[in-house]
C-alpha positions in Angstrom: 9.5 -31.5 -26.4 11.8 -29.7 -28.9 11.2 -30.5 -32.5 14.9 -30.6 -33.7 18.0 -32.1 -32.2 20.0 -28.8 -32.1 17.4 -27.2 -29.7 17.4 -30.3 -27.5 21.2 -30.0 -27.1 20.9 -26.2 -26.6 18.3 -26.6 -23.8 20.5 -29.2 -21.9 23.5 -26.9 -22.3 21.5 -23.8 -21.2 20.2 -25.7 -18.2 23.6 -27.0 -17.1 25.1 -23.5 -17.5 22.3 -21.9 -15.4 23.0 -24.4 -12.7 26.7 -23.4 -12.9 27.8 -27.0 -13.6 31.4 -26.6 -14.8 32.9 -28.1 -18.0 29.7 -29.7 -19.5 28.2 -26.5 -21.0 31.5 -25.8 -22.7 31.8 -29.2 -24.2 28.2 -29.1 -25.4 28.9 -25.7 -27.0 31.9 -27.3 -28.9 29.8 -30.3 -29.8 27.2 -27.9 -31.4 29.9 -26.1 -33.3 31.4 -29.2 -34.6 28.2 -31.2 -35.4 25.8 -28.4 -36.4 28.3 -25.8 -37.6 26.5 -23.3 -35.4 28.0 -20.9 -32.8 25.4 -21.0 -30.0 26.7 -20.1 -26.6 24.9 -21.4 -23.4 24.3 -17.9 -22.2 22.0 -17.0 -25.0 18.3 -16.9 -24.0 15.9 -18.6 -26.5 12.2 -18.9 -25.9 10.1 -22.1 -26.1 9.1 -23.3 -29.5 11.9 -21.5 -31.4 13.6 -23.4 -34.1 16.8 -23.3 -36.1 15.6 -24.6 -39.5 18.3 -26.8 -41.1 19.7 -27.3 -37.6 21.3 -23.9 -37.4 23.8 -24.6 -40.1 26.3 -21.6 -40.2 24.4 -19.5 -37.6 26.3 -17.3 -35.2 24.5 -16.0 -32.1 25.8 -13.4 -29.5 25.9 -14.8 -26.0 23.8 -11.7 -24.8 21.2 -12.0 -27.5 17.5 -12.7 -26.4 15.4 -14.6 -28.8 11.6 -14.9 -27.9 9.2 -17.7 -28.4 8.3 -19.4 -31.7 11.0 -17.7 -33.7 12.1 -19.3 -37.0 15.8 -18.9 -37.8 17.1 -20.2 -41.1 20.6 -21.1 -42.1 23.6 -18.7 -42.1 21.9 -16.2 -39.8 24.1 -13.9 -37.7 22.6 -12.4 -34.5 25.5 -10.5 -33.1 26.8 -7.2 -31.6 28.0 -4.2 -33.5 30.8 -1.8 -32.3 29.8 -2.3 -28.5 26.2 -1.3 -29.2 24.7 -4.2 -27.4 23.1 -7.4 -28.5 19.9 -7.9 -30.5 16.5 -8.7 -28.9 14.1 -10.6 -31.0 10.5 -10.8 -29.8 8.0 -13.6 -30.3 6.8 -15.1 -33.6 9.7 -13.7 -35.8 10.8 -15.1 -39.1 14.5 -14.6 -40.0 15.4 -15.7 -43.6 18.6 -17.4 -44.6 21.7 -15.3 -44.5 20.3 -12.4 -42.6 22.4 -10.3 -40.3 21.0 -8.6 -37.3 23.6 -6.3 -35.9 23.9 -4.5 -32.5 21.4 -3.6 -29.9 18.3 -3.6 -32.2 14.9 -4.9 -31.3 13.0 -7.0 -33.7 9.3 -6.7 -32.6 6.7 -9.5 -32.5 5.7 -11.0 -35.8 8.3 -9.3 -37.9 9.7 -11.0 -41.0 13.4 -10.5 -42.0 14.0 -11.4 -45.6 16.9 -13.5 -46.9 20.4 -11.7 -46.7 18.8 -8.6 -45.1 21.2 -6.5 -42.9 19.3 -5.1 -40.0 20.9 -2.2 -38.2 17.7 -0.5 -36.9 14.7 -1.6 -34.9 11.9 -3.4 -36.8 8.3 -2.6 -36.1 5.8 -5.4 -35.2 4.6 -7.4 -38.2 6.8 -5.5 -40.6 8.5 -7.2 -43.5 12.1 -6.0 -44.1 14.5 -6.7 -46.8 17.8 -5.3 -48.3 21.1 -3.9 -47.3 20.5 -2.0 -44.9 17.1 -3.5 -44.3 14.1 -1.3 -45.2 10.4 -1.9 -44.5 8.4 -2.9 -47.6 5.1 -3.7 -46.0 3.3 -4.9 -42.9 2.2 -8.5 -42.6 -0.8 -7.9 -40.4 
């Protein structure tokens, strides 16, 4: 069972969308937008155990983004495309700090940590910690 209400609504919306049930996924997407102030399309793939901390307040997610398992996403995060360069892929056990922007077809590998307000425009290695604009690796966490 999901730990927060946003993820429960998302799981229902995603399930209905995958079964091609008309109208309801769109209504749930609008519900999420109004109640949680989060743009979370039903097509987005989010792994089990992932959480939007603070119920995804201000988050914007690309419909083609792939988010792995046990990812922690804080408020005001953007996971979006960039100049038709694809959508981000975020692997398992990633931490994304408040206000971070992950732009384009980048891959955030397992266990990486993205600092608050970082702007990620390049791939991030496994277990790396990145900060800044544009995001730069400052260390490895493992």
